[in-house]
Structure formats: C-alpha cells, structure tokens
C-alpha positions in Angstrom: 16.8 -21.9 -23.1 14.0 -23.8 -21.4 11.1 -21.4 -20.0 12.1 -22.2 -16.0 9.3 -19.9 -15.5 6.5 -19.6 -13.0 4.0 -19.7 -16.1 5.7 -22.8 -17.3 2.7 -25.5 -16.4 3.9 -29.5 -17.2 1.8 -32.1 -15.0 3.7 -34.3 -12.7 3.8 -37.8 -12.8 5.2 -40.0 -10.0 7.8 -42.3 -11.0 9.1 -45.2 -9.1 13.0 -45.6 -10.4 15.1 -48.5 -9.2 17.8 -48.0 -7.0 20.6 -50.1 -7.6 23.7 -52.0 -6.8 26.8 -51.8 -8.7 28.6 -55.1 -9.3 31.7 -53.8 -11.3 33.3 -53.4 -9.0 34.0 -56.6 -5.5 36.9 -54.2 -4.2 35.6 -51.6 -2.7 32.1 -53.0 -2.1 29.7 -52.3 -3.4 27.3 -48.8 -3.6 23.3 -47.7 -4.6 23.2 -46.3 -8.0 20.1 -44.7 -10.2 19.3 -43.5 -13.8 17.0 -40.3 -14.1 15.9 -40.2 -18.2 13.0 -39.0 -20.2 11.1 -36.2 -21.9 10.1 -35.1 -18.1 13.0 -33.8 -17.3 13.6 -31.8 -19.4 9.6 -30.3 -19.3 11.1 -30.3 -15.0 13.4 -26.8 -16.5 16.7 -29.5 -17.3 17.9 -29.3 -20.3 21.0 -31.2 -21.8 23.4 -29.9 -20.1 22.4 -28.6 -17.4 24.1 -27.9 -14.6 22.5 -29.3 -10.6 23.2 -28.8 -7.8 22.5 -31.3 -5.7 21.4 -31.7 -1.7 21.2 -35.4 0.6 18.8 -34.7 3.2 17.5 -37.1 5.7 15.9 -40.0 3.2 15.5 -37.5 0.6 17.8 -36.1 -3.0 16.8 -32.3 -4.5 18.3 -31.9 -7.2 17.7 -28.4 -8.4 19.5 -26.3 -12.1 20.9 -23.9 -11.4 
C-alpha cells in the first residue's frame, strides 16, 4: 500500500503532457486525449490498479485517488 499521509514527501516537478487528438475514426469527429505515465504518479499516491475520481472544472482536471 502507498503511504499518502501528511508525512509523505515528494518533489513536485511540473510536467507538460501534450493534449493530442485522436485520428482513429472520422465519425464521430476527433477528440482530445492525453496519457500520463511515470513513477511520479505512484509517488503522488496512485498505485497500479488504484481507483480514481476525475473532477472537471473550468480549464482544470483534478485526479484524486479513492
């Protein structure tokens, strides 16, 4: 289990993923998508197979472990 308590410390590195468009189908039209991967995700409290909550706000995506 991943320790996500207040004593957990990790460095915060800004990463700039690219929001790409899908060209798999033309009908319906293309849609934006992005892929996040790396050890930093586990360090932030998201383990393999973890469930997450995705919250959408104006120009902001918030991903929270459940």
